[in-house]
N, C-alpha and C positions, 0 to 999 in steps of 0.2 A: 497570434502566437507566431514566433519566428520559425522559419523553416529549419528542420534538422533538430529542433528541440523536442525532447521526449518528455511526456508527462505521464504520471501514473494514473491509475484508475481509468483504463480504456482510452487513453489519449485525450481525456477531457482537459479543458483549460486549467491552469494552476489554481485560480480562485475557486473553481468548482471542486477541484480535488481537495483543497483545504477544508471547504465546507463539509464535504463527505467524510473527511478524516476526523473532524470534530465530533461527529455523531458516533458514539461507540459501536452500536450494532451494525451500522452501515460500514464503518471502517473494518470491522471484524469480518463481515461477509465479503466485502470487496477485496480485502487482503488475501483471503482464502482463494477466491475465484481467480484473481490475477496471478497468484503463484501457480495454480493448477494450469491456467492457460499458457504460462511460460514454460510448462513442462517440468516444473519443480514440485513434484508430488509430495516429497518428504517435507518440504517447506510448507506446503499447504496443510498437511496433516499436523505439523507442529503448531501452526497457527490455529487450528481447530481447538487444540488443548490449551494453548497458552495465549489465546487471542486477547484476553482482557489485559494481560501483562504487557504484551507487545503493542497494544493500542497507544499507550503513552509514548513509547519510543517512536512509533510511526508518526504520531501527531507532531512531536518535536522535530523529527527529521523532515517532515513535509514543510513545516514553516521555515526551518533553517536552510535545508539543502534542496528543497523543492522536489524531493523524491522520497518514497516510503522506504523503510529499512529493508535491505536485502539480507535476510537472515542466512540464507545459503546461496552463495554465488556460483555454485557448481552447476 
């Protein structure tokens, strides 16, 4: 992985992040954990309740933009 490139899911390589994003329960849990680790508690709580809906958007964004969807950028 090139220097300076940021990957989601704890800095794992892109292909590993895509594989984790494909599995619904893994993507849901990791999405919640990464948001809370970023200090975005509200985004983490929203993902708890809407995780299954956000999973599809996360999967598409991971494949297209190589980053999971930032629900709240604040």
